[in-house]
N, C-alpha and C positions, 0 to 999 in steps of 0.2 A: 535404507540409510537411517542411522540413529542420530538423535539429537541430545546434546548435553546443554542445559540452559541454567543460568544464574541471574538472579535480579537482586540488586542491592539498593536499598534506599539509603542515601548518604546525606548527612547534614553538612552540605557544603555547596558553594556556588557552582552551578552547572558549567559556567565558562571556565572556572579554575580547574575543575575535574577534566573538562574536555582538553585543556591545554596539555595535560599529561597523557590522557588516554589517546589523544590524536597525534601524538608525537611518535611516529613509527621508529625513529632512530634511538631515542633514549627513554621513552615512556616506560618500558618494562623495568628499568632500573629504579624508577621512582614509585612503583606501585606493587608492593611496598619495598622500601630499601632493604637489602639483605636477602630477600627471597630470590631475587635474580642477582647473580654476582657478576655477569658480563653480558654485554649486548653489542655485537659488532654488525655494522651495516655495510653492505656493498650494493649501492644503488637501490634496487627494490627488494633485495633479500637481506634478511637479518638473521643472525645466529644468536639465540638466547640461551644462556647457560644458567641453570637454576642451582641453588645451594645444595640440593640433594644429588647433583650430578646429572640430571636430566638435561639434554641438549635438544632444542627444537630449531630447525631451519624453516623460516617463514617467508613467504612472498607477500608483499603488499598487493592488494587487489584494488582498493579504492579508499579514498579519504573524501568524505562529504562534510566540509566544515559547516554548511548551512543546516545540516541535520545532526551534527555532532556525532558522526558515525565513521568508524574505520572497519574495513574488511580485509582479511588476510587469510592465507592458507598455509597450513603446516605441510612442508614438503618432505621432511625427513629429519635426521638426527638420531637420537636414541628412540624417538617416537616415529614410527614409520606407517602412517595411514595410506591406504590405497587412494583415498579421497578425503579432503578436509576443506571445509569452508567455515570460517569463523568471522564473527563480527562483535564489536563493542559499540554501544550507542549510549550517549548521555542525554537523558530527557529531563528538562527543567520541570520542577514541581512548585516552585515558589521561591520566596526569599530564603537563601542558603539551604535549599533542599533540591535534590535531584535523584533520579533513578538511573543506575548503570545496568544495562541489559546486555548480557554476554552470552552468545550462542555459538556452539560448534555443531555442525553437521558433519558426520564422519562415517567412513567405511574402513575397516570392517565394523559391524554394529557393536561388537563387544568392546571396542576401543572407547565407545562412548562412556562406559562405566568408569574407566580409568580417568578420562577427562572430567567427568562430573565430580569424581572424588577430588581431583586437584582443584577444580573450581570451588568446590565446598570448602576446601582448606584455605585456598588463597583469598576467597571472597571477604571474609571477615578482616583479614590483614589489610586488603585494599581499602575497605571501608574505614577502618581505624586510621590508616595513613592520611586519607583525605579529610577526615573530621578533625585531625590534630594540627592541621596546617593553619 
């Protein structure tokens, strides 16, 4: 299994960042606005539509408010992994400073390259969104 990982240091309050990241229903629409154009949720499954036409069906695995961590799995859509386990965690670093740790463990292994590229592209936009709020 291959791993795609991104870490972003964000100049924003960890609780404010977690409020968006931990919102399974609408969080993707807010980080950053315009990158995700639609997010529909049916209980623990959400369908996320990106501006480039990519569609991801995702299942909520866990939300740990005390650890500011959300885990989910991509089930299908235009991205069809054999297996996927993803998480985002917000770690406070001090006053108006936190780290967002974003991890995807995925099969097949070569899918990790595409996920890593998408994370590299989206990461700076996510960071900028939180830092301008």
